[in-house]
All heavy atoms as a GROMACS GRO file, in nm:
protein
  591
    1MET      N    1   0.084  -0.116   0.000
    1MET     CA    2   0.001   0.001   0.001
    1MET      C    3   0.090   0.123   0.001
    1MET      O    4   0.177   0.141   0.084
    1MET     CB    5  -0.090  -0.005   0.124
    1MET     CG    6  -0.180   0.114   0.137
    1MET     SD    7  -0.292   0.084   0.276
    1MET     CE    8  -0.368   0.242   0.286
    2PRO      N    9   0.067   0.212  -0.092
    2PRO     CA   10   0.151   0.334  -0.096
    2PRO      C   11   0.124   0.422   0.026
    2PRO      O   12   0.017   0.414   0.086
    2PRO     CB   13   0.108   0.403  -0.225
    2PRO     CG   14  -0.025   0.351  -0.254
    2PRO     CD   15  -0.033   0.212  -0.194
    3ASP      N   16   0.220   0.508   0.060
    3ASP     CA   17   0.200   0.600   0.167
    3ASP      C   18   0.100   0.708   0.121
    3ASP      O   19   0.129   0.780   0.024
    3ASP     CB   20   0.332   0.666   0.209
    3ASP     CG   21   0.421   0.571   0.282
    3ASP    OD1   22   0.369   0.478   0.347
    3ASP    OD2   23   0.546   0.588   0.272
    4LEU      N   24  -0.012   0.712   0.187
    4LEU     CA   25  -0.114   0.811   0.151
    4LEU      C   26  -0.116   0.920   0.258
    4LEU      O   27  -0.089   0.892   0.373
    4LEU     CB   28  -0.254   0.745   0.141
    4LEU     CG   29  -0.268   0.638   0.035
    4LEU    CD1   30  -0.398   0.563   0.051
    4LEU    CD2   31  -0.258   0.699  -0.101
    5PRO      N   32  -0.147   1.041   0.218
    5PRO     CA   33  -0.155   1.148   0.318
    5PRO      C   34  -0.269   1.119   0.418
    5PRO      O   35  -0.374   1.070   0.379
    5PRO     CB   36  -0.183   1.272   0.234
    5PRO     CG   37  -0.239   1.222   0.106
    5PRO     CD   38  -0.182   1.082   0.084
    6VAL      N   39  -0.244   1.154   0.542
    6VAL     CA   40  -0.345   1.139   0.647
    6VAL      C   41  -0.433   1.261   0.641
    6VAL      O   42  -0.411   1.364   0.704
    6VAL     CB   43  -0.281   1.124   0.786
    6VAL    CG1   44  -0.385   1.109   0.891
    6VAL    CG2   45  -0.187   1.002   0.787
    7VAL      N   46  -0.539   1.247   0.559
    7VAL     CA   47  -0.631   1.358   0.539
    7VAL      C   48  -0.768   1.301   0.504
    7VAL      O   49  -0.781   1.206   0.427
    7VAL     CB   50  -0.581   1.454   0.428
    7VAL    CG1   51  -0.571   1.384   0.295
    7VAL    CG2   52  -0.671   1.577   0.418
    8CYS      N   53  -0.868   1.361   0.564
    8CYS     CA   54  -1.006   1.323   0.538
    8CYS      C   55  -1.063   1.425   0.437
    8CYS      O   56  -1.040   1.545   0.453
    8CYS     CB   57  -1.090   1.326   0.665
    8CYS     SG   58  -1.263   1.283   0.637
    9THR      N   59  -1.134   1.376   0.337
    9THR     CA   60  -1.186   1.468   0.236
    9THR      C   61  -1.325   1.526   0.270
    9THR      O   62  -1.380   1.604   0.194
    9THR     CB   63  -1.194   1.395   0.099
    9THR    OG1   64  -1.283   1.281   0.114
    9THR    CG2   65  -1.058   1.352   0.053
   10LEU      N   66  -1.380   1.486   0.385
   10LEU     CA   67  -1.509   1.541   0.427
   10LEU      C   68  -1.492   1.682   0.482
   10LEU      O   69  -1.393   1.712   0.552
   10LEU     CB   70  -1.574   1.456   0.538
   10LEU     CG   71  -1.612   1.313   0.498
   10LEU    CD1   72  -1.666   1.240   0.618
   10LEU    CD2   73  -1.711   1.313   0.383
   11GLY      N   74  -1.589   1.767   0.457
   11GLY     CA   75  -1.590   1.899   0.515
   11GLY      C   76  -1.633   1.892   0.660
   11GLY      O   77  -1.680   1.786   0.706
   12PRO      N   78  -1.626   1.999   0.732
   12PRO     CA   79  -1.658   1.998   0.876
   12PRO      C   80  -1.802   1.948   0.907
   12PRO      O   81  -1.819   1.870   0.997
   12PRO     CB   82  -1.640   2.146   0.919
   12PRO     CG   83  -1.549   2.204   0.817
   12PRO     CD   84  -1.574   2.130   0.690
   13GLN      N   85  -1.899   1.996   0.830
   13GLN     CA   86  -2.038   1.951   0.855
   13GLN      C   87  -2.057   1.802   0.825
   13GLN      O   88  -2.119   1.730   0.899
   13GLN     CB   89  -2.137   2.037   0.776
   13GLN     CG   90  -2.281   2.002   0.800
   13GLN     CD   91  -2.324   2.016   0.945
   13GLN    OE1   92  -2.286   2.114   1.012
   13GLN    NE2   93  -2.401   1.924   0.997
   14ALA      N   94  -2.001   1.758   0.715
   14ALA     CA   95  -2.013   1.618   0.675
   14ALA      C   96  -1.942   1.530   0.775
   14ALA      O   97  -1.991   1.421   0.807
   14ALA     CB   98  -1.957   1.596   0.534
   15LEU      N   99  -1.830   1.575   0.829
   15LEU     CA  100  -1.754   1.500   0.927
   15LEU      C  101  -1.835   1.487   1.055
   15LEU      O  102  -1.842   1.380   1.117
   15LEU     CB  103  -1.617   1.562   0.953
   15LEU     CG  104  -1.526   1.490   1.046
   15LEU    CD1  105  -1.501   1.346   1.000
   15LEU    CD2  106  -1.391   1.564   1.062
   16THR      N  107  -1.894   1.597   1.099
   16THR     CA  108  -1.979   1.594   1.216
   16THR      C  109  -2.095   1.496   1.199
   16THR      O  110  -2.130   1.416   1.289
   16THR     CB  111  -2.031   1.734   1.251
   16THR    OG1  112  -1.918   1.818   1.279
   16THR    CG2  113  -2.128   1.734   1.369
   17THR      N  114  -2.158   1.503   1.083
   17THR     CA  115  -2.272   1.413   1.055
   17THR      C  116  -2.226   1.268   1.055
   17THR      O  117  -2.295   1.180   1.111
   17THR     CB  118  -2.333   1.448   0.915
   17THR    OG1  119  -2.378   1.583   0.920
   17THR    CG2  120  -2.444   1.354   0.878
   18ARG      N  121  -2.106   1.240   1.002
   18ARG     CA  122  -2.055   1.103   0.997
   18ARG      C  123  -2.029   1.054   1.139
   18ARG      O  124  -2.063   0.943   1.178
   18ARG     CB  125  -1.927   1.100   0.915
   18ARG     CG  126  -1.850   0.968   0.912
   18ARG     CD  127  -1.915   0.863   0.821
   18ARG     NE  128  -1.940   0.910   0.690
   18ARG     CZ  129  -1.855   0.901   0.585
   18ARG    NH1  130  -1.740   0.848   0.598
   18ARG    NH2  131  -1.892   0.947   0.468
   19ARG      N  132  -1.966   1.138   1.221
   19ARG     CA  133  -1.937   1.098   1.360
   19ARG      C  134  -2.062   1.073   1.441
   19ARG      O  135  -2.065   0.981   1.520
   19ARG     CB  136  -1.851   1.208   1.427
   19ARG     CG  137  -1.709   1.207   1.386
   19ARG     CD  138  -1.632   1.313   1.464
   19ARG     NE  139  -1.492   1.312   1.422
   19ARG     CZ  140  -1.414   1.421   1.419
   19ARG    NH1  141  -1.465   1.538   1.453
   19ARG    NH2  142  -1.289   1.408   1.384
   20GLU      N  143  -2.161   1.160   1.425
   20GLU     CA  144  -2.284   1.146   1.505
   20GLU      C  145  -2.378   1.041   1.452
   20GLU      O  146  -2.465   0.994   1.524
   20GLU     CB  147  -2.355   1.280   1.512
   20GLU     CG  148  -2.276   1.388   1.587
   20GLU     CD  149  -2.340   1.526   1.581
   20GLU    OE1  150  -2.440   1.542   1.508
   20GLU    OE2  151  -2.287   1.615   1.650
   21GLY      N  152  -2.360   1.001   1.327
   21GLY     CA  153  -2.450   0.904   1.265
   21GLY      C  154  -2.387   0.768   1.252
   21GLY      O  155  -2.390   0.686   1.342
   22LEU      N  156  -2.321   0.745   1.140
   22LEU     CA  157  -2.266   0.617   1.106
   22LEU      C  158  -2.163   0.567   1.206
   22LEU      O  159  -2.170   0.450   1.251
   22LEU     CB  160  -2.205   0.623   0.962
   22LEU     CG  161  -2.149   0.494   0.906
   22LEU    CD1  162  -2.262   0.388   0.892
   22LEU    CD2  163  -2.082   0.519   0.775
   23LEU      N  164  -2.066   0.650   1.245
   23LEU     CA  165  -1.962   0.605   1.337
   23LEU      C  166  -2.019   0.578   1.475
   23LEU      O  167  -1.980   0.481   1.541
   23LEU     CB  168  -1.846   0.706   1.341
   23LEU     CG  169  -1.774   0.724   1.209
   23LEU    CD1  170  -1.665   0.827   1.222
   23LEU    CD2  171  -1.716   0.592   1.159
   24ALA      N  172  -2.112   0.662   1.522
   24ALA     CA  173  -2.176   0.637   1.651
   24ALA      C  174  -2.254   0.507   1.648
   24ALA      O  175  -2.256   0.432   1.747
   24ALA     CB  176  -2.267   0.754   1.686
   25ASP      N  177  -2.321   0.479   1.536
   25ASP     CA  178  -2.396   0.355   1.520
   25ASP      C  179  -2.302   0.233   1.530
   25ASP      O  180  -2.332   0.132   1.594
   25ASP     CB  181  -2.471   0.355   1.391
   25ASP     CG  182  -2.580   0.249   1.384
   25ASP    OD1  183  -2.632   0.208   1.490
   25ASP    OD2  184  -2.613   0.208   1.272
   26LEU      N  185  -2.187   0.245   1.465
   26LEU     CA  186  -2.088   0.137   1.469
   26LEU      C  187  -2.043   0.109   1.613
   26LEU      O  188  -2.042  -0.004   1.660
   26LEU     CB  189  -1.967   0.169   1.383
   26LEU     CG  190  -1.854   0.068   1.386
   26LEU    CD1  191  -1.892  -0.055   1.305
   26LEU    CD2  192  -1.725   0.128   1.332
   27VAL      N  193  -2.009   0.215   1.685
   27VAL     CA  194  -1.962   0.202   1.822
   27VAL      C  195  -2.072   0.143   1.912
   27VAL      O  196  -2.047   0.062   1.998
   27VAL     CB  197  -1.911   0.338   1.877
   27VAL    CG1  198  -1.882   0.330   2.026
   27VAL    CG2  199  -1.788   0.379   1.799
   28ARG      N  200  -2.197   0.184   1.893
   28ARG     CA  201  -2.311   0.126   1.967
   28ARG      C  202  -2.322  -0.023   1.948
   28ARG      O  203  -2.363  -0.094   2.039
   28ARG     CB  204  -2.440   0.197   1.929
   28ARG     CG  205  -2.467   0.324   2.002
   28ARG     CD  206  -2.613   0.368   1.983
   28ARG     NE  207  -2.651   0.390   1.844
   28ARG     CZ  208  -2.630   0.502   1.777
   28ARG    NH1  209  -2.570   0.604   1.835
   28ARG    NH2  210  -2.668   0.512   1.652
   29HIS      N  211  -2.291  -0.072   1.832
   29HIS     CA  212  -2.301  -0.215   1.803
   29HIS      C  213  -2.182  -0.296   1.857
   29HIS      O  214  -2.190  -0.418   1.866
   29HIS     CB  215  -2.313  -0.240   1.653
   29HIS     CG  216  -2.450  -0.220   1.598
   29HIS    ND1  217  -2.499  -0.096   1.567
   29HIS    CD2  218  -2.547  -0.307   1.574
   29HIS    CE1  219  -2.621  -0.109   1.526
   29HIS    NE2  220  -2.657  -0.235   1.528
   30ALA      N  221  -2.072  -0.227   1.892
   30ALA     CA  222  -1.952  -0.299   1.938
   30ALA      C  223  -1.976  -0.359   2.079
   30ALA      O  224  -2.034  -0.296   2.164
   30ALA     CB  225  -1.834  -0.204   1.943
   31GLU      N  226  -1.927  -0.482   2.095
   31GLU     CA  227  -1.931  -0.547   2.224
   31GLU      C  228  -1.810  -0.504   2.307
   31GLU      O  229  -1.818  -0.488   2.429
   31GLU     CB  230  -1.934  -0.698   2.212
   31GLU     CG  231  -2.064  -0.749   2.153
   31GLU     CD  232  -2.071  -0.901   2.150
   31GLU    OE1  233  -1.966  -0.967   2.142
   31GLU    OE2  234  -2.184  -0.952   2.154
   32THR      N  235  -1.695  -0.485   2.239
   32THR     CA  236  -1.577  -0.434   2.307
   32THR      C  237  -1.504  -0.340   2.219
   32THR      O  238  -1.521  -0.344   2.095
   32THR     CB  239  -1.478  -0.550   2.346
   32THR    OG1  240  -1.426  -0.608   2.226
   32THR    CG2  241  -1.546  -0.657   2.431
   33HIS      N  242  -1.421  -0.253   2.280
   33HIS     CA  243  -1.342  -0.158   2.206
   33HIS      C  244  -1.209  -0.151   2.282
   33HIS      O  245  -1.202  -0.126   2.401
   33HIS     CB  246  -1.406  -0.019   2.204
   33HIS     CG  247  -1.320   0.087   2.148
   33HIS    ND1  248  -1.322   0.216   2.195
   33HIS    CD2  249  -1.226   0.087   2.053
   33HIS    CE1  250  -1.235   0.289   2.129
   33HIS    NE2  251  -1.174   0.212   2.041
   34GLU      N  252  -1.099  -0.170   2.207
   34GLU     CA  253  -0.965  -0.167   2.264
   34GLU      C  254  -0.883  -0.070   2.183
   34GLU      O  255  -0.876  -0.076   2.060
   34GLU     CB  256  -0.905  -0.308   2.254
   34GLU     CG  257  -0.767  -0.321   2.311
   34GLU     CD  258  -0.711  -0.463   2.295
   34GLU    OE1  259  -0.784  -0.553   2.249
   34GLU    OE2  260  -0.594  -0.478   2.325
   35GLU      N  261  -0.819   0.028   2.251
   35GLU     CA  262  -0.729   0.118   2.186
   35GLU      C  263  -0.594   0.049   2.178
   35GLU      O  264  -0.538   0.002   2.278
   35GLU     CB  265  -0.719   0.251   2.264
   35GLU     CG  266  -0.844   0.336   2.248
   35GLU     CD  267  -0.827   0.479   2.301
   35GLU    OE1  268  -0.719   0.535   2.277
   35GLU    OE2  269  -0.919   0.523   2.364
   36LEU      N  270  -0.536   0.046   2.057
   36LEU     CA  271  -0.407  -0.011   2.032
   36LEU      C  272  -0.305   0.101   2.005
   36LEU      O  273  -0.344   0.217   1.980
   36LEU     CB  274  -0.414  -0.102   1.911
   36LEU     CG  275  -0.524  -0.209   1.914
   36LEU    CD1  276  -0.533  -0.281   1.780
   36LEU    CD2  277  -0.500  -0.305   2.027
   37ASP      N  278  -0.179   0.067   2.002
   37ASP     CA  279  -0.075   0.166   1.970
   37ASP      C  280  -0.093   0.222   1.827
   37ASP      O  281  -0.064   0.336   1.800
   37ASP     CB  282   0.066   0.105   1.984
   37ASP     CG  283   0.102   0.079   2.127
   37ASP    OD1  284   0.044   0.143   2.216
   37ASP    OD2  285   0.192  -0.004   2.150
   38ASN      N  286  -0.145   0.134   1.738
   38ASN     CA  287  -0.158   0.176   1.598
   38ASN      C  288  -0.302   0.181   1.549
   38ASN      O  289  -0.327   0.172   1.428
   38ASN     CB  290  -0.074   0.081   1.509
   38ASN     CG  291  -0.128  -0.062   1.521
   38ASN    OD1  292  -0.204  -0.097   1.609
   38ASN    ND2  293  -0.080  -0.146   1.429
   39GLY      N  294  -0.397   0.190   1.640
   39GLY     CA  295  -0.538   0.196   1.598
   39GLY      C  296  -0.634   0.156   1.705
   39GLY      O  297  -0.610   0.173   1.824
   40HIS      N  298  -0.740   0.092   1.659
   40HIS     CA  299  -0.846   0.048   1.751
   40HIS      C  300  -0.889  -0.093   1.711
   40HIS      O  301  -0.884  -0.132   1.592
   40HIS     CB  302  -0.972   0.140   1.738
   40HIS     CG  303  -0.940   0.279   1.780
   40HIS    ND1  304  -0.965   0.326   1.905
   40HIS    CD2  305  -0.888   0.384   1.710
   40HIS    CE1  306  -0.932   0.453   1.912
   40HIS    NE2  307  -0.883   0.491   1.795
   41ARG      N  308  -0.938  -0.168   1.807
   41ARG     CA  309  -0.990  -0.299   1.783
   41ARG      C  310  -1.130  -0.306   1.844
   41ARG      O  311  -1.150  -0.276   1.960
   41ARG     CB  312  -0.907  -0.409   1.844
   41ARG     CG  313  -0.968  -0.550   1.824
   41ARG     CD  314  -0.886  -0.658   1.886
   41ARG     NE  315  -0.757  -0.666   1.819
   41ARG     CZ  316  -0.640  -0.684   1.879
   41ARG    NH1  317  -0.634  -0.697   2.009
   41ARG    NH2  318  -0.528  -0.690   1.809
   42PHE      N  319  -1.230  -0.336   1.762
   42PHE     CA  320  -1.367  -0.352   1.804
   42PHE      C  321  -1.405  -0.500   1.785
   42PHE      O  322  -1.363  -0.563   1.690
   42PHE     CB  323  -1.462  -0.269   1.718
   42PHE     CG  324  -1.443  -0.120   1.734
   42PHE    CD1  325  -1.355  -0.052   1.652
   42PHE    CD2  326  -1.515  -0.052   1.828
   42PHE    CE1  327  -1.335   0.085   1.664
   42PHE    CE2  328  -1.497   0.086   1.842
   42PHE     CZ  329  -1.411   0.154   1.760
   43THR      N  330  -1.486  -0.552   1.876
   43THR     CA  331  -1.547  -0.683   1.853
   43THR      C  332  -1.697  -0.668   1.852
   43THR      O  333  -1.755  -0.580   1.919
   43THR     CB  334  -1.505  -0.787   1.958
   43THR    OG1  335  -1.544  -0.738   2.088
   43THR    CG2  336  -1.356  -0.813   1.957
   44PHE      N  337  -1.761  -0.751   1.773
   44PHE     CA  338  -1.907  -0.742   1.752
   44PHE      C  339  -1.969  -0.882   1.765
   44PHE      O  340  -1.898  -0.982   1.740
   44PHE     CB  341  -1.935  -0.691   1.611
   44PHE     CG  342  -1.882  -0.549   1.588
   44PHE    CD1  343  -1.754  -0.530   1.543
   44PHE    CD2  344  -1.962  -0.442   1.610
   44PHE    CE1  345  -1.701  -0.403   1.522
   44PHE    CE2  346  -1.912  -0.313   1.588
   44PHE     CZ  347  -1.782  -0.294   1.543
   45ALA      N  348  -2.095  -0.885   1.794
   45ALA     CA  349  -2.170  -1.011   1.792
   45ALA      C  350  -2.170  -1.065   1.648
   45ALA      O  351  -2.167  -0.986   1.552
   45ALA     CB  352  -2.312  -0.991   1.842
   46ALA      N  353  -2.175  -1.194   1.633
   46ALA     CA  354  -2.173  -1.256   1.504
   46ALA      C  355  -2.315  -1.254   1.446
   46ALA      O  356  -2.384  -1.357   1.435
   46ALA     CB  357  -2.118  -1.398   1.511
   47THR      N  358  -2.361  -1.135   1.407
   47THR     CA  359  -2.497  -1.123   1.352
   47THR      C  360  -2.488  -1.054   1.216
   47THR      O  361  -2.395  -0.984   1.185
   47THR     CB  362  -2.584  -1.033   1.443
   47THR    OG1  363  -2.532  -0.900   1.446
   47THR    CG2  364  -2.591  -1.091   1.586
   48ASP      N  365  -2.591  -1.076   1.136
   48ASP     CA  366  -2.602  -1.013   1.004
   48ASP      C  367  -2.609  -0.858   1.022
   48ASP      O  368  -2.551  -0.784   0.940
   48ASP     CB  369  -2.722  -1.059   0.926
   48ASP     CG  370  -2.708  -1.205   0.883
   48ASP    OD1  371  -2.593  -1.261   0.885
   48ASP    OD2  372  -2.812  -1.265   0.849
   49GLU      N  373  -2.679  -0.813   1.122
   49GLU     CA  374  -2.691  -0.671   1.147
   49GLU      C  375  -2.556  -0.602   1.178
   49GLU      O  376  -2.522  -0.500   1.121
   49GLU     CB  377  -2.785  -0.643   1.264
   49GLU     CG  378  -2.805  -0.497   1.294
   49GLU     CD  379  -2.897  -0.474   1.414
   49GLU    OE1  380  -2.928  -0.569   1.489
   49GLU    OE2  381  -2.936  -0.357   1.434
   50ALA      N  382  -2.477  -0.668   1.263
   50ALA     CA  383  -2.344  -0.615   1.294
   50ALA      C  384  -2.257  -0.615   1.171
   50ALA      O  385  -2.186  -0.517   1.140
   50ALA     CB  386  -2.280  -0.694   1.405
   51LEU      N  387  -2.256  -0.721   1.094
   51LEU     CA  388  -2.174  -0.728   0.971
   51LEU      C  389  -2.214  -0.622   0.872
   51LEU      O  390  -2.132  -0.557   0.806
   51LEU     CB  391  -2.180  -0.865   0.909
   51LEU     CG  392  -2.081  -0.896   0.798
   51LEU    CD1  393  -1.937  -0.869   0.845
   51LEU    CD2  394  -2.095  -1.039   0.753
   52ALA      N  395  -2.347  -0.594   0.862
   52ALA     CA  396  -2.394  -0.495   0.770
   52ALA      C  397  -2.345  -0.355   0.808
   52ALA      O  398  -2.302  -0.276   0.721
   52ALA     CB  399  -2.549  -0.498   0.762
   53ILE      N  400  -2.348  -0.318   0.938
   53ILE     CA  401  -2.306  -0.189   0.980
   53ILE      C  402  -2.150  -0.177   0.964
   53ILE      O  403  -2.103  -0.067   0.930
   53ILE     CB  404  -2.351  -0.150   1.123
   53ILE    CG1  405  -2.326  -0.005   1.151
   53ILE    CG2  406  -2.282  -0.238   1.224
   53ILE    CD1  407  -2.405   0.093   1.075
   54ILE      N  408  -2.081  -0.283   0.985
   54ILE     CA  409  -1.935  -0.280   0.963
   54ILE      C  410  -1.906  -0.256   0.816
   54ILE      O  411  -1.824  -0.168   0.784
   54ILE     CB  412  -1.872  -0.414   1.011
   54ILE    CG1  413  -1.882  -0.427   1.159
   54ILE    CG2  414  -1.724  -0.421   0.964
   54ILE    CD1  415  -1.856  -0.569   1.211
   55LEU      N  416  -1.971  -0.325   0.728
   55LEU     CA  417  -1.949  -0.310   0.586
   55LEU      C  418  -1.988  -0.170   0.540
   55LEU      O  419  -1.913  -0.102   0.464
   55LEU     CB  420  -2.027  -0.415   0.508
   55LEU     CG  421  -2.014  -0.410   0.356
   55LEU    CD1  422  -1.868  -0.424   0.313
   55LEU    CD2  423  -2.097  -0.516   0.292
   56LYS      N  424  -2.098  -0.118   0.590
   56LYS     CA  425  -2.140   0.015   0.551
   56LYS      C  426  -2.038   0.121   0.598
   56LYS      O  427  -2.006   0.214   0.522
   56LYS     CB  428  -2.278   0.046   0.617
   56LYS     CG  429  -2.338   0.179   0.577
   56LYS     CD  430  -2.475   0.193   0.639
   56LYS     CE  431  -2.535   0.328   0.603
   56LYS     NZ  432  -2.668   0.348   0.660
   57THR      N  433  -1.988   0.103   0.718
   57THR     CA  434  -1.885   0.198   0.771
   57THR      C  435  -1.757   0.191   0.691
   57THR      O  436  -1.702   0.295   0.652
   57THR     CB  437  -1.858   0.167   0.918
   57THR    OG1  438  -1.981   0.174   0.991
   57THR    CG2  439  -1.758   0.264   0.975
   58VAL      N  440  -1.707   0.072   0.668
   58VAL     CA  441  -1.581   0.057   0.588
   58VAL      C  442  -1.597   0.116   0.448
   58VAL      O  443  -1.510   0.190   0.400
   58VAL     CB  444  -1.535  -0.088   0.585
   58VAL    CG1  445  -1.422  -0.109   0.487
   58VAL    CG2  446  -1.495  -0.137   0.724
   59THR      N  447  -1.708   0.090   0.386
   59THR     CA  448  -1.732   0.136   0.252
   59THR      C  449  -1.732   0.291   0.253
   59THR      O  450  -1.668   0.352   0.165
   59THR     CB  451  -1.865   0.086   0.198
   59THR    OG1  452  -1.860  -0.057   0.191
   59THR    CG2  453  -1.898   0.144   0.060
   60SER      N  454  -1.796   0.353   0.348
   60SER     CA  455  -1.802   0.499   0.354
   60SER      C  456  -1.664   0.558   0.388
   60SER      O  457  -1.623   0.655   0.328
   60SER     CB  458  -1.903   0.542   0.462
   60SER     OG  459  -2.032   0.507   0.424
   61GLU      N  460  -1.597   0.499   0.486
   61GLU     CA  461  -1.468   0.554   0.528
   61GLU      C  462  -1.358   0.540   0.425
   61GLU      O  463  -1.272   0.626   0.413
   61GLU     CB  464  -1.425   0.487   0.659
   61GLU     CG  465  -1.506   0.529   0.780
   61GLU     CD  466  -1.493   0.679   0.807
   61GLU    OE1  467  -1.381   0.726   0.840
   61GLU    OE2  468  -1.597   0.748   0.800
   62ARG      N  469  -1.360   0.434   0.347
   62ARG     CA  470  -1.254   0.418   0.248
   62ARG      C  471  -1.261   0.518   0.134
   62ARG      O  472  -1.166   0.539   0.067
   62ARG     CB  473  -1.246   0.271   0.197
   62ARG     CG  474  -1.370   0.226   0.124
   62ARG     CD  475  -1.360   0.077   0.093
   62ARG     NE  476  -1.289   0.050  -0.031
   62ARG     CZ  477  -1.346   0.055  -0.152
   62ARG    NH1  478  -1.473   0.083  -0.164
   62ARG    NH2  479  -1.274   0.029  -0.256
   63HIS      N  480  -1.379   0.581   0.117
   63HIS     CA  481  -1.392   0.680   0.013
   63HIS      C  482  -1.344   0.815   0.056
   63HIS      O  483  -1.289   0.892  -0.024
   63HIS     CB  484  -1.538   0.691  -0.032
   63HIS     CG  485  -1.585   0.572  -0.108
   63HIS    ND1  486  -1.538   0.536  -0.233
   63HIS    CD2  487  -1.672   0.471  -0.074
   63HIS    CE1  488  -1.593   0.428  -0.273
   63HIS    NE2  489  -1.673   0.385  -0.180
   64CYS      N  490  -1.353   0.849   0.183
   64CYS     CA  491  -1.311   0.982   0.230
   64CYS      C  492  -1.178   0.980   0.300
   64CYS      O  493  -1.111   1.084   0.312
   64CYS     CB  494  -1.418   1.046   0.320
   64CYS     SG  495  -1.446   0.956   0.475
   65CYS      N  496  -1.139   0.868   0.353
   65CYS     CA  497  -1.014   0.857   0.430
   65CYS      C  498  -0.934   0.738   0.377
   65CYS      O  499  -0.924   0.635   0.442
   65CYS     CB  500  -1.044   0.841   0.578
   65CYS     SG  501  -1.132   0.979   0.651
   66GLN      N  502  -0.872   0.757   0.262
   66GLN     CA  503  -0.806   0.644   0.194
   66GLN      C  504  -0.682   0.599   0.267
   66GLN      O  505  -0.632   0.489   0.239
   66GLN     CB  506  -0.767   0.689   0.053
   66GLN     CG  507  -0.890   0.714  -0.036
   66GLN     CD  508  -0.853   0.752  -0.175
   66GLN    OE1  509  -0.735   0.757  -0.213
   66GLN    NE2  510  -0.952   0.785  -0.254
   67PHE      N  511  -0.635   0.672   0.368
   67PHE     CA  512  -0.517   0.631   0.442
   67PHE      C  513  -0.552   0.522   0.547
   67PHE      O  514  -0.463   0.455   0.601
   67PHE     CB  515  -0.456   0.751   0.515
   67PHE     CG  516  -0.547   0.816   0.616
   67PHE    CD1  517  -0.546   0.772   0.750
   67PHE    CD2  518  -0.637   0.913   0.577
   67PHE    CE1  519  -0.629   0.831   0.841
   67PHE    CE2  520  -0.725   0.972   0.671
   67PHE     CZ  521  -0.722   0.930   0.801
   68LEU      N  522  -0.678   0.505   0.578
   68LEU     CA  523  -0.719   0.408   0.680
   68LEU      C  524  -0.698   0.267   0.631
   68LEU      O  525  -0.715   0.236   0.512
   68LEU     CB  526  -0.868   0.429   0.720
   68LEU     CG  527  -0.897   0.554   0.796
   68LEU    CD1  528  -1.048   0.566   0.818
   68LEU    CD2  529  -0.826   0.559   0.929
   69ARG      N  530  -0.670   0.176   0.721
   69ARG     CA  531  -0.656   0.036   0.694
   69ARG      C  532  -0.750  -0.042   0.779
   69ARG      O  533  -0.758  -0.022   0.901
   69ARG     CB  534  -0.512  -0.011   0.723
   69ARG     CG  535  -0.489  -0.155   0.693
   69ARG     CD  536  -0.340  -0.188   0.708
   69ARG     NE  537  -0.325  -0.330   0.694
   69ARG     CZ  538  -0.281  -0.408   0.792
   69ARG    NH1  539  -0.244  -0.356   0.908
   69ARG    NH2  540  -0.265  -0.539   0.775
   70PHE      N  541  -0.834  -0.128   0.719
   70PHE     CA  542  -0.930  -0.207   0.789
   70PHE      C  543  -0.892  -0.354   0.778
   70PHE      O  544  -0.853  -0.399   0.672
   70PHE     CB  545  -1.071  -0.188   0.732
   70PHE     CG  546  -1.120  -0.045   0.742
   70PHE    CD1  547  -1.101   0.044   0.638
   70PHE    CD2  548  -1.185  -0.003   0.856
   70PHE    CE1  549  -1.147   0.176   0.647
   70PHE    CE2  550  -1.231   0.127   0.865
   70PHE     CZ  551  -1.212   0.216   0.763
   71GLN      N  552  -0.910  -0.426   0.887
   71GLN     CA  553  -0.893  -0.569   0.884
   71GLN      C  554  -1.012  -0.631   0.952
   71GLN      O  555  -1.040  -0.600   1.069
   71GLN     CB  556  -0.765  -0.610   0.956
   71GLN     CG  557  -0.738  -0.759   0.950
   71GLN     CD  558  -0.602  -0.794   1.012
   71GLN    OE1  559  -0.521  -0.708   1.038
   71GLN    NE2  560  -0.582  -0.919   1.038
   72ILE      N  561  -1.084  -0.715   0.878
   72ILE     CA  562  -1.209  -0.773   0.931
   72ILE      C  563  -1.189  -0.924   0.932
   72ILE      O  564  -1.151  -0.985   0.834
   72ILE     CB  565  -1.329  -0.737   0.844
   72ILE    CG1  566  -1.348  -0.583   0.841
   72ILE    CG2  567  -1.457  -0.805   0.896
   72ILE    CD1  568  -1.447  -0.537   0.738
   73THR      N  569  -1.216  -0.984   1.045
   73THR     CA  570  -1.210  -1.129   1.063
   73THR      C  571  -1.349  -1.178   1.101
   73THR      O  572  -1.405  -1.130   1.199
   73THR     CB  573  -1.107  -1.170   1.171
   73THR    OG1  574  -0.982  -1.114   1.138
   73THR    CG2  575  -1.099  -1.321   1.183
   74VAL      N  576  -1.402  -1.269   1.022
   74VAL     CA  577  -1.536  -1.326   1.052
   74VAL      C  578  -1.511  -1.475   1.080
   74VAL      O  579  -1.457  -1.546   0.994
   74VAL     CB  580  -1.633  -1.305   0.934
   74VAL    CG1  581  -1.766  -1.368   0.968
   74VAL    CG2  582  -1.644  -1.158   0.900
   75GLU      N  583  -1.554  -1.517   1.194
   75GLU     CA  584  -1.539  -1.659   1.231
   75GLU      C  585  -1.673  -1.727   1.239
   75GLU      O  586  -1.774  -1.664   1.265
   75GLU     CB  587  -1.466  -1.671   1.365
   75GLU     CG  588  -1.324  -1.616   1.357
   75GLU     CD  589  -1.249  -1.632   1.485
   75GLU    OE1  590  -1.300  -1.694   1.580
   75GLU    OE2  591  -1.137  -1.581   1.493
   0.00000   0.00000   0.00000
């Protein structure tokens, strides 16, 4: 992966909307949240609803914040 600039392409209002909407919804669905040295780790119940919100979040975030790296493990 090339080094991409750490920059979000959302404007201030869109960023606020994202944080209060989609990202808040993702965090609400998380069973655990762990801050790591290089990011965050969330765990979710193995449900279709949780997987759908994860996919929706990753899809949205990869368009505005191309520097982010996501790793999803489904067991």
